[in-house]
DRENDO-1510 file (C-alpha; in Angstrom, 1 decimal, always signed):
<recs>
REC; n; res; u; v; w
REC; 1; MET; +13.1; +6.4; -17.9 .
REC; 2; ARG; +13.3; +2.6; -17.2 .
REC; 3; ARG; +11.0; -0.3; -17.4 .
REC; 4; LEU; +11.2; -3.2; -15.0 .
REC; 5; GLU; +9.6; -6.3; -16.5 .
REC; 6; GLY; +9.1; -9.8; -15.1 .
REC; 7; HIS; +5.7; -10.1; -13.5 .
REC; 8; LYS; +3.4; -12.3; -15.6 .
REC; 9; LEU; +0.2; -10.4; -14.6 .
REC; 10; ASP; -0.7; -7.0; -13.2 .
REC; 11; VAL; +1.7; -5.4; -10.6 .
REC; 12; VAL; -0.6; -4.3; -7.8 .
REC; 13; ALA; +1.7; -2.7; -5.3 .
REC; 14; ILE; +5.2; -1.2; -5.1 .
REC; 15; ALA; +7.4; +0.1; -2.4 .
REC; 16; PHE; +10.9; +1.8; -2.4 .
REC; 17; ALA; +13.3; +0.8; +0.4 .
REC; 18; PRO; +13.8; +3.6; +2.9 .
REC; 19; VAL; +17.6; +3.1; +2.4 .
REC; 20; GLY; +19.6; +1.7; -0.5 .
REC; 21; ARG; +18.6; +1.3; -4.1 .
REC; 22; TRP; +15.8; -1.3; -3.9 .
REC; 23; LEU; +12.2; -1.5; -5.0 .
REC; 24; ALA; +9.8; -4.3; -4.0 .
REC; 25; SER; +6.7; -5.3; -6.0 .
REC; 26; ALA; +3.7; -7.5; -5.4 .
REC; 27; GLY; +2.0; -9.1; -8.4 .
REC; 28; TRP; -1.3; -10.7; -9.4 .
REC; 29; ASP; +0.9; -13.7; -10.4 .
REC; 30; GLY; +1.5; -14.4; -6.7 .
REC; 31; THR; +5.1; -13.3; -6.6 .
REC; 32; ILE; +7.0; -10.7; -4.5 .
REC; 33; ARG; +9.9; -9.4; -6.4 .
REC; 34; LEU; +12.9; -7.3; -5.2 .
REC; 35; TRP; +14.6; -5.1; -7.8 .
REC; 36; ASN; +18.1; -3.6; -7.9 .
REC; 37; LEU; +17.5; +0.0; -9.2 .
REC; 38; ASP; +21.1; +0.4; -10.3 .
REC; 39; THR; +21.0; -2.6; -12.6 .
REC; 40; GLY; +17.3; -2.8; -13.2 .
REC; 41; GLN; +17.5; -6.6; -12.4 .
REC; 42; CYS; +15.2; -8.6; -10.3 .
REC; 43; THR; +17.4; -10.1; -7.6 .
REC; 44; ARG; +14.7; -12.1; -5.7 .
REC; 45; CYS; +11.5; -13.5; -7.1 .
REC; 46; MET; +9.6; -15.1; -4.2 .
REC; 47; LEU; +6.8; -17.4; -5.2 .
REC; 48; THR; +4.5; -19.1; -2.6 .
REC; 49; GLU; +1.6; -21.4; -3.3 .
REC; 50; ASN; -0.8; -18.5; -2.7 .
REC; 51; GLU; -2.9; -17.3; -5.6 .
REC; 52; ARG; -2.2; -13.6; -5.5 .
REC; 53; ALA; +0.1; -11.1; -3.9 .
REC; 54; TYR; -1.8; -8.0; -2.7 .
REC; 55; ASP; +0.6; -5.7; -1.0 .
REC; 56; VAL; +4.3; -5.2; +0.0 .
REC; 57; ALA; +6.1; -2.9; +2.5 .
REC; 58; PHE; +9.6; -2.3; +3.8 .
REC; 59; SER; +10.2; -2.0; +7.5 .
REC; 60; PRO; +11.4; +1.5; +8.6 .
REC; 61; ASP; +15.0; +0.3; +8.8 .
REC; 62; GLY; +14.8; -1.4; +5.4 .
REC; 63; ARG; +15.9; -4.8; +6.7 .
REC; 64; PHE; +12.6; -6.6; +6.4 .
REC; 65; LEU; +9.7; -6.9; +4.0 .
REC; 66; ALA; +6.1; -7.6; +4.8 .
REC; 67; ALA; +3.6; -8.9; +2.2 .
REC; 68; GLY; -0.1; -9.8; +2.0 .
REC; 69; PHE; -1.5; -12.6; -0.1 .
REC; 70; ARG; -4.7; -14.2; -1.2 .
REC; 71; GLY; -4.5; -17.8; -0.1 .
REC; 72; SER; -5.6; -21.0; -1.8 .
REC; 73; GLU; -7.2; -23.4; +0.6 .
REC; 74; ALA; -6.6; -26.3; -1.8 .
REC; 75; SER; -2.9; -25.8; -2.5 .
REC; 76; ASN; -1.2; -23.3; -0.2 .
REC; 77; GLN; +0.9; -26.1; +1.4 .
REC; 78; GLY; +1.2; -24.4; +4.7 .
REC; 79; TYR; +1.7; -20.8; +3.5 .
REC; 80; GLY; -0.3; -18.1; +5.3 .
REC; 81; SER; -1.8; -14.9; +4.0 .
REC; 82; VAL; +0.8; -12.6; +5.5 .
REC; 83; ALA; +4.6; -12.8; +5.4 .
REC; 84; TRP; +7.4; -11.1; +7.3 .
REC; 85; PHE; +11.0; -11.9; +6.2 .
REC; 86; PRO; +14.5; -10.4; +5.8 .
REC; 87; VAL; +15.4; -8.6; +2.6 .
REC; 88; GLU; +18.7; -10.5; +2.5 .
REC; 89; PRO; +18.0; -14.2; +2.7 .
REC; 90; PRO; +19.8; -16.1; +5.5 .
REC; 91; PRO; +23.1; -17.9; +4.5 .
REC; 92; GLY; +22.3; -21.1; +2.6 .
REC; 93; GLN; +18.7; -20.1; +1.7 .
REC; 94; PRO; +18.2; -19.6; -2.1 .
REC; 95; PRO; +17.1; -16.0; -2.8 .
REC; 96; ASP; +13.8; -17.1; -4.5 .
REC; 97; VAL; +12.7; -19.3; -1.6 .
REC; 98; LEU; +10.2; -17.9; +0.9 .
REC; 99; PRO; +9.8; -20.7; +3.6 .
REC; 100; PRO; +6.2; -21.3; +4.9 .
REC; 101; GLY; +7.6; -20.6; +8.3 .
REC; 102; GLU; +8.0; -16.9; +7.5 .
REC; 103; THR; +4.3; -16.6; +6.8 .
REC; 104; TRP; +1.2; -17.1; +9.0 .
REC; 105; HIS; -2.6; -17.0; +8.7 .
REC; 106; ALA; -4.0; -13.5; +9.3 .
REC; 107; HIS; -7.0; -12.7; +7.1 .
REC; 108; ARG; -8.8; -15.3; +5.1 .
REC; 109; PRO; -9.1; -15.6; +2.2 .
REC; 110; GLY; -6.6; -12.8; +1.9 .
REC; 111; THR; -4.6; -10.0; +3.5 .
REC; 112; ARG; -5.1; -7.0; +1.4 .
REC; 113; SER; -2.8; -4.5; +3.1 .
REC; 114; VAL; +0.3; -4.4; +5.3 .
REC; 115; SER; +1.8; -1.4; +7.1 .
REC; 116; PHE; +4.6; -1.3; +9.6 .
REC; 117; SER; +4.5; +0.8; +12.8 .
REC; 118; PRO; +7.1; +3.5; +12.9 .
REC; 119; ASP; +9.3; +1.5; +15.3 .
REC; 120; GLY; +9.0; -1.6; +13.0 .
REC; 121; LYS; +7.8; -3.8; +15.9 .
REC; 122; HIS; +4.2; -4.1; +14.8 .
REC; 123; LEU; +2.3; -4.8; +11.6 .
REC; 124; LEU; -1.1; -3.4; +10.7 .
REC; 125; THR; -3.2; -5.6; +8.4 .
REC; 126; CYS; -6.6; -5.7; +6.9 .
REC; 127; GLY; -8.7; -8.1; +4.8 .
REC; 128; SER; -12.0; -10.0; +4.9 .
REC; 129; ASP; -12.2; -12.9; +7.4 .
REC; 130; ASN; -13.9; -14.3; +10.5 .
REC; 131; TYR; -12.4; -11.5; +12.6 .
REC; 132; GLY; -15.3; -9.4; +11.3 .
REC; 133; ASN; -13.4; -7.4; +8.7 .
REC; 134; ALA; -11.3; -5.9; +11.5 .
REC; 135; LEU; -8.0; -4.0; +11.3 .
REC; 136; LEU; -5.5; -6.2; +13.1 .
REC; 137; LEU; -2.3; -5.0; +14.9 .
REC; 138; TRP; +0.3; -7.8; +15.2 .
REC; 139; ASP; +3.3; -8.1; +17.5 .
REC; 140; LEU; +5.9; -9.3; +14.9 .
REC; 141; ALA; +8.2; -11.0; +17.4 .
REC; 142; GLU; +5.3; -13.2; +18.7 .
REC; 143; ARG; +3.1; -13.1; +15.6 .
REC; 144; GLU; +0.2; -12.4; +18.0 .
REC; 145; ILE; -2.7; -10.0; +17.6 .
REC; 146; VAL; -2.3; -7.2; +20.2 .
REC; 147; SER; -5.3; -5.1; +19.0 .
REC; 148; LYS; -8.4; -5.5; +16.9 .
REC; 149; ILE; -8.7; -1.9; +16.0 .
REC; 150; SER; -12.1; -2.0; +14.4 .
REC; 151; GLN; -14.7; -4.1; +12.8 .
REC; 152; ASN; -16.8; -3.1; +9.8 .
REC; 153; SER; -19.7; -4.4; +7.8 .
REC; 154; TYR; -17.5; -4.6; +4.7 .
REC; 155; PRO; -13.9; -5.4; +4.3 .
REC; 156; PHE; -11.2; -2.7; +4.3 .
REC; 157; LEU; -9.0; -2.5; +1.2 .
REC; 158; SER; -6.0; -0.6; +2.7 .
REC; 159; ALA; -4.8; +0.6; +6.1 .
REC; 160; ARG; -1.8; +2.7; +6.9 .
REC; 161; PHE; -0.2; +4.1; +10.1 .
REC; 162; ARG; +0.2; +7.9; +10.3 .
REC; 163; PRO; +3.9; +8.6; +10.1 .
REC; 164; ASP; +4.2; +9.3; +13.9 .
REC; 165; GLY; +2.1; +6.2; +14.7 .
REC; 166; GLY; -0.5; +8.3; +16.5 .
REC; 167; ALA; -3.4; +7.2; +14.3 .
REC; 168; VAL; -4.3; +4.8; +11.5 .
REC; 169; ALA; -6.5; +5.3; +8.4 .
REC; 170; ALA; -8.3; +2.8; +6.2 .
REC; 171; VAL; -10.4; +2.8; +3.1 .
REC; 172; CYS; -13.4; +0.5; +2.4 .
REC; 173; GLY; -14.2; +0.0; -1.2 .
REC; 174; ASP; -17.9; -0.8; -0.9 .
REC; 175; PRO; -20.3; +1.9; -2.3 .
REC; 176; GLY; -20.7; +4.8; +0.1 .
REC; 177; GLU; -18.2; +3.6; +2.7 .
REC; 178; GLY; -15.1; +5.8; +2.1 .
REC; 179; LEU; -12.3; +6.9; +4.4 .
REC; 180; PHE; -11.9; +6.1; +8.1 .
REC; 181; VAL; -9.5; +7.2; +10.9 .
REC; 182; TRP; -8.8; +6.0; +14.4 .
REC; 183; GLN; -6.7; +8.0; +16.9 .
REC; 184; ARG; -4.4; +6.1; +19.2 .
REC; 185; THR; -5.4; +6.7; +22.8 .
REC; 186; ALA; -3.0; +4.1; +24.5 .
REC; 187; LYS; -0.4; +1.7; +23.3 .
REC; 188; PHE; -2.8; -0.7; +21.8 .
REC; 189; LEU; -6.1; +1.2; +21.9 .
REC; 190; PHE; -7.5; +3.3; +19.1 .
REC; 191; ARG; -10.6; +5.5; +19.1 .
REC; 192; HIS; -12.8; +5.5; +16.0 .
REC; 193; LYS; -13.6; +9.0; +14.6 .
REC; 194; PRO; -16.7; +9.6; +12.4 .
REC; 195; GLN; -16.1; +8.7; +8.8 .
REC; 196; LEU; -14.1; +11.4; +7.3 .
REC; 197; VAL; -15.0; +11.2; +3.6 .
REC; 198; ARG; -17.8; +9.3; +1.8 .
REC; 199; PHE; -19.9; +9.8; -1.3 .
REC; 200; ARG; -23.1; +8.1; -2.0 .
REC; 201; GLY; -22.6; +5.2; -4.4 .
REC; 202; ASP; -18.8; +5.9; -4.8 .
REC; 203; HIS; -16.0; +3.5; -4.1 .
REC; 204; CYS; -12.8; +4.5; -2.3 .
REC; 205; SER; -9.8; +2.6; -3.6 .
REC; 206; ALA; -6.7; +4.2; -2.1 .
REC; 207; MET; -5.3; +6.7; +0.4 .
REC; 208; ALA; -2.0; +8.1; +1.7 .
REC; 209; TRP; -0.8; +10.2; +4.6 .
REC; 210; SER; +1.3; +13.3; +4.0 .
REC; 211; PRO; +4.8; +13.0; +5.5 .
REC; 212; ASP; +3.9; +15.5; +8.3 .
REC; 213; GLY; +0.7; +13.5; +9.1 .
REC; 214; HIS; -1.6; +16.5; +8.8 .
REC; 215; THR; -3.3; +15.5; +5.6 .
REC; 216; LEU; -4.9; +12.4; +4.1 .
REC; 217; VAL; -5.6; +12.1; +0.4 .
REC; 218; ALA; -8.0; +9.5; -1.0 .
REC; 219; ALA; -8.9; +8.3; -4.5 .
REC; 220; PHE; -12.3; +7.3; -5.6 .
REC; 221; ASP; -13.8; +5.4; -8.5 .
REC; 222; SER; -15.6; +8.5; -9.7 .
REC; 223; GLY; -12.3; +10.2; -10.3 .
REC; 224; ARG; -12.5; +12.3; -7.2 .
REC; 225; ILE; -9.2; +13.1; -5.4 .
REC; 226; VAL; -9.9; +14.3; -1.9 .
REC; 227; TRP; -7.7; +16.2; +0.6 .
REC; 228; VAL; -8.8; +16.2; +4.3 .
REC; 229; ASP; -7.2; +17.1; +7.6 .
REC; 230; PRO; -8.4; +14.5; +10.2 .
REC; 231; ASP; -7.9; +17.0; +13.0 .
REC; 232; ASP; -9.8; +19.9; +11.4 .
REC; 233; ASP; -13.5; +20.3; +11.0 .
REC; 234; ALA; -13.0; +22.1; +7.7 .
REC; 235; GLN; -14.7; +20.5; +4.6 .
REC; 236; PRO; -12.5; +18.2; +2.5 .
REC; 237; VAL; -11.2; +19.7; -0.7 .
REC; 238; VAL; -12.3; +17.7; -3.8 .
REC; 239; ARG; -10.8; +17.7; -7.3 .
REC; 240; THR; -12.1; +15.6; -10.2 .
REC; 241; SER; -10.0; +15.1; -13.2 .
REC; 242; ARG; -9.9; +11.5; -14.2 .
REC; 243; ARG; -11.5; +9.6; -17.0 .
REC; 244; GLY; -11.3; +6.4; -15.0 .
REC; 245; ALA; -11.3; +5.2; -11.4 .
REC; 246; GLY; -8.5; +6.4; -9.1 .
REC; 247; ARG; -6.4; +3.5; -7.9 .
REC; 248; ALA; -3.2; +4.9; -6.3 .
REC; 249; VAL; -1.9; +8.0; -4.4 .
REC; 250; ALA; +1.6; +8.8; -3.0 .
REC; 251; PHE; +3.2; +11.9; -1.5 .
REC; 252; SER; +6.8; +12.9; -2.2 .
REC; 253; PRO; +9.1; +12.7; +0.9 .
REC; 254; ASP; +9.0; +16.5; +1.4 .
REC; 255; GLY; +5.2; +16.6; +1.0 .
REC; 256; ARG; +5.4; +19.1; -1.9 .
REC; 257; LEU; +4.1; +16.8; -4.6 .
REC; 258; LEU; +1.4; +14.2; -4.9 .
REC; 259; LEU; +1.2; +11.3; -7.4 .
REC; 260; THR; -2.1; +10.0; -8.4 .
REC; 261; ALA; -3.0; +7.3; -11.0 .
REC; 262; GLY; -5.8; +5.0; -12.0 .
REC; 263; LYS; -7.7; +2.8; -14.3 .
REC; 264; ASP; -7.3; +5.3; -17.2 .
REC; 265; GLY; -3.5; +4.7; -17.2 .
REC; 266; ILE; -2.8; +8.4; -16.7 .
REC; 267; ILE; -0.3; +9.4; -14.0 .
REC; 268; GLN; -0.7; +12.9; -12.5 .
REC; 269; ILE; +1.6; +15.0; -10.4 .
REC; 270; TRP; +0.0; +17.7; -8.2 .
REC; 271; ASP; +1.3; +20.7; -6.3 .
REC; 272; ASN; +0.2; +19.7; -2.9 .
REC; 273; SER; +0.0; +23.3; -1.6 .
REC; 274; ALA; -2.0; +24.7; -4.5 .
REC; 275; LEU; -4.0; +21.5; -4.9 .
REC; 276; SER; -3.5; +21.8; -8.7 .
REC; 277; GLN; -2.1; +19.6; -11.4 .
REC; 278; ILE; +1.4; +20.2; -12.5 .
REC; 279; THR; +1.8; +17.6; -15.2 .
REC; 280; THR; +0.5; +14.3; -16.5 .
REC; 281; TYR; +2.1; +11.2; -18.0 .
REC; 282; ASP; +0.9; +8.2; -20.0 .
REC; 283; TRP; +3.6; +5.5; -20.1 .
REC; 284; GLY; +1.3; +3.1; -21.8 .
REC; 285; ILE; +1.3; +0.5; -19.0 .
REC; 286; GLY; -2.5; +0.0; -18.7 .
REC; 287; ASP; -4.3; +0.3; -15.4 .
REC; 288; VAL; -2.0; +1.7; -12.8 .
REC; 289; HIS; -2.5; +0.1; -9.4 .
REC; 290; GLY; +0.5; +1.6; -7.5 .
REC; 291; VAL; +2.7; +4.7; -7.4 .
REC; 292; ALA; +5.6; +5.7; -5.2 .
REC; 293; PHE; +8.4; +8.2; -4.7 .
REC; 294; ALA; +11.9; +7.2; -3.9 .
REC; 295; PRO; +13.3; +8.4; -0.6 .
REC; 296; ASP; +15.3; +11.2; -2.2 .
REC; 297; GLY; +12.2; +12.4; -4.1 .
REC; 298; LEU; +14.1; +12.4; -7.4 .
REC; 299; THR; +12.6; +9.2; -8.8 .
REC; 300; ALA; +9.0; +8.0; -9.1 .
REC; 301; ALA; +7.5; +4.7; -10.1 .
REC; 302; ALA; +4.2; +3.4; -11.4 .
REC; 303; ALA; +3.0; -0.2; -11.5 .
REC; 304; GLY; +0.8; -1.3; -14.4 .
REC; 305; ASN; +0.1; -4.4; -16.5 .
REC; 306; GLU; +3.1; -6.7; -16.0 .
REC; 307; THR; +5.4; -3.6; -15.9 .
REC; 308; ILE; +6.9; -1.1; -13.5 .
REC; 309; PHE; +7.9; +2.2; -15.0 .
REC; 310; LEU; +10.5; +4.5; -13.3 .
REC; 311; TRP; +11.3; +8.1; -14.3 .
REC; 312; ASP; +13.2; +11.1; -13.0 .
REC; 313; VAL; +11.1; +13.8; -11.3 .
REC; 314; ASP; +12.4; +17.3; -12.1 .
REC; 315; LEU; +9.7; +19.8; -10.9 .
</recs>
């Protein structure tokens, strides 16, 4: 077990690199940090003039990072609300510098979620803004919007590509909104399916695709954890076992296990076939906002109040 400490406020998102021994984190202190898992040291701490960092993701080849921020209109000094930049800084650039030119304005006041397409050429973002709370698909080379996938009455909190790129899913945290899916019908066209999961008065906070793309799992403030197949008309499977709101979900790379965590600070590991809990942990790191499995499935991480906790998974 290992603690990674350095963020001054809550760690709100984490991501393992698909190759190599790296972990990226986004903090409520506005920083994006890159951690060497062999040494436990933070090798890059990138601070912009933005108020908050909301999300972070590695490109499929592990060479780039994307991040979403909440901007400050008064003091952002040219920084946008979304960034795309190389993991290794260019020669001559200090490691803790993130130039404004590697950011641009996407959602205002903030980009809540970033997700790479499987080929790494496009970035899916969501937030609240004058685009009408739309999911936006960006061409990274041109930094241009190639698709406004959907608009919604309320802002989306998170959006993710299905592993094969054939669909996207998003959650809206407003009461009764829930989980949405859009199927890709052409290169930049997506068809909205009926809302998959919603509960009256309940807030949906997080979701994840299974590695095979056949299942979505969503976490709700009521403590509900919901499994649903977007291509099947069968009723979702619901489990409720939390004392506090669900905040984070993540599948193991082989799809056998599921991590869930939330406001109660309890981390749960589920058997994804039996849809039953295997074990629980309480690492004492407060509200847990993000969980993740390493690419080999042997290490897991949870992000809490100022701390990231890593442990070996032996199940």
